[in-house]
Residue, then its C-alpha position, 0 to 999 in steps of 0.5 A: x309560693x307565698x301568699x299575701x293577706x290579700x291573696x288569702x282574702x281572695x282565696x277565701x272569697x272564692x271558697x265562700x262564693x262556690x260553697x254558697x252557690x252549691x248551697x253547702x254550709x260552712x259546717x258541712x264543708x268543714x266536715x267534708x274537709x276535716x276542719x271546724x266550721x270556725x276554721x272555714x269561717x277564718x279561711x273565708x274571711x282571709x284571717x287564716x291561710x289555707x295550706x295546699x292540702x286543705x285547699x285540695x280537700x276544699x276544691x274536691x269537696x266543692x267540685x272545682x280545680x284548685x285553679x278556681x281559687x286563683x284565676x276565677x274570672x275566666x271560669x266565672x265568665x264561662x259560667x255566666x254564659x253556660x246553662x247549668x246542664x251545659x256546665x254539668x255536661x262539661x263536668x261529667x265529660x271531664x270526669x271520663x278518663x278513658x279516651x276511647x269512651x270519650x270518643x264514643x260519647x262524642x260520637x253519640x252526642x253528634x248523632x243525637x244532635x242531628 
């Protein structure tokens, strides 16, 4: 897949949006990803294209899927509806890989809500 300059700017805008929402500085994100803060600035402005490996590291550092950088409209709509605790619950639930444990957790939630 080849990105245009417009795509690079959109991806950069999404990186900046998420980074600022989490209160992470460019310098800190650069440390997490293994690049300089100047490089993060260039990614955010769309000056430099983000390669797949770096984009995956950025996504992991910002606790989002790589899809966040491409189709963020739906996610933004959902985040506008959900409270922080609801978003956190979804994030933690998605991190549970054991299906049996997921089912038990859902059963516990159903009992607690009665």
